[in-house]
N, C-alpha and C positions, 0 to 999 in steps of 0.2 A: 611560631606554632599556628597563629591565626591565618597566616598566608597559606600554609599547607592545607589547613582545613577548608579555606575558601576555594582554593584551587581544586581540591578533591570534589567538593560539592558542585563546582562549575562543570568539571569534566563529567560527573555523573549525569547532570541535567543534559549536557550536550549529547552524550552517548544514548541516553534514553530517548531524546528527541529524534535522533537518527533512526533508531529502531522503529519508532512510531511512524515516521514518515515512510519508511520502507514498507511497513505493514499497510499503510493507506494506499501506497502505490500498488501493492499486490492485490488489495481489495478492488481497486478501480480496474485493474487488468482483468480480474476474474469476472467482474460485471460486464466489461467490454466483450469478453469471450462468450458470455452467456447471451448477450444481445446478438452477436454475430451468428452464433449457432441457431438461435431462434429464427433469425432472418433467412438463413440458408434452408431450414426446414420449411418455412412458409413458402419460400420460392419454389422448392421442390413440389410442394402440395399444389401450388397454382399451376405448375407445368403439367400435372397429371391429367 
């Protein structure tokens, strides 16, 4: 019984960790897109 409980808790932590890492990756990607868009807008303003 203890092995089943320990395994269940371990799997829960692993799956939660994967979702957290995925969320961080999406946040970093969004930040990168924002920086890229700002750079493009600034470059267009300079060319005018």
